[in-house]
C-alpha positions as CSV (number, residue, x, y, z in Angstrom):
1,M,12.1,95.4,-37.1
2,Q,14.4,96.4,-34.3
3,R,15.8,99.4,-36.1
4,I,12.1,100.5,-36.7
5,L,11.2,100.3,-33.3
6,A,14.4,102.1,-32.1
7,L,13.7,104.9,-34.6
8,F,10.1,104.9,-33.1
9,A,11.2,105.1,-29.6
10,I,13.7,107.8,-30.4
11,A,10.9,109.8,-32.3
12,V,8.7,109.4,-29.2
13,F,11.4,110.6,-26.7
14,A,12.0,113.4,-28.9
15,A,8.4,114.6,-28.7
16,L,8.2,114.0,-24.9
17,H,11.2,116.2,-24.5
18,Q,9.1,119.3,-25.3
19,D,7.3,119.4,-22.0
20,F,4.8,122.2,-22.8
21,W,2.4,120.8,-20.5
22,L,4.7,121.8,-17.4
23,W,5.7,125.3,-18.6
24,D,3.0,126.9,-16.2
25,D,3.1,124.5,-13.3
26,A,4.5,125.9,-10.3
27,G,4.1,122.8,-8.3
28,L,6.7,121.1,-6.2
29,V,7.8,117.3,-6.2
30,F,8.8,115.9,-2.8
31,G,8.2,119.5,-1.5
32,F,11.3,121.0,-2.9
33,L,11.9,120.0,-6.5
34,P,10.2,122.1,-9.3
35,S,7.8,119.7,-11.4
36,G,9.7,120.7,-14.7
37,L,13.0,119.9,-13.2
38,A,11.7,116.5,-11.9
39,Y,10.1,115.5,-15.2
40,H,13.5,115.9,-16.8
41,A,15.4,114.1,-14.1
42,A,12.9,111.2,-14.9
43,Y,13.2,111.7,-18.6
44,S,17.0,111.8,-18.4
45,V,17.1,108.3,-16.7
46,A,14.2,106.9,-19.1
47,T,16.2,108.3,-22.0
48,A,19.3,106.5,-20.9
49,G,17.3,103.2,-20.7
50,V,16.3,103.7,-24.2
51,W,19.8,104.3,-25.5
52,L,20.9,101.1,-23.6
53,L,18.3,98.9,-25.4
54,V,18.9,100.7,-28.9
55,V,22.7,99.9,-28.5
56,R,22.1,96.4,-27.1
57,Y,19.4,95.3,-29.7
58,A,19.6,97.8,-32.8
59,W,23.6,98.3,-33.3
60,P,24.8,97.5,-36.7
61,A,26.7,94.4,-36.9
62,G,30.4,94.7,-37.7
63,L,31.0,98.1,-36.2
64,D,33.0,96.8,-33.5
65,E,35.3,94.6,-35.5
66,A,36.2,97.5,-37.9
67,G,38.3,99.2,-35.1
68,D,40.4,95.7,-34.5
69,S,41.7,95.8,-38.2
70,R,43.6,99.2,-37.6
71,Q,45.3,98.4,-34.3
72,G,48.9,99.3,-34.4
73,T,48.5,102.3,-36.9
74,G,49.0,104.9,-34.1
75,E,52.3,103.3,-33.0
76,R,55.6,105.3,-33.6
77,A,58.5,103.9,-35.2
78,Q,61.7,103.5,-33.0
């Protein structure tokens, strides 16, 4: 269920990335920041939060342990 929710969140954020409703908006946020840029700044912070949740709750088990079994393969013989 967590993976389905993660995929749904990714699909929603992919759709939200297309901010066509702000293309013609010439307004400023805080008096200096164009609205499209402010939207993408907030979008980037929200996307980072979603990816944090995806990694924490929907990361496949066992992927982290695979790196431990290969330790030492990069060492040079002396």
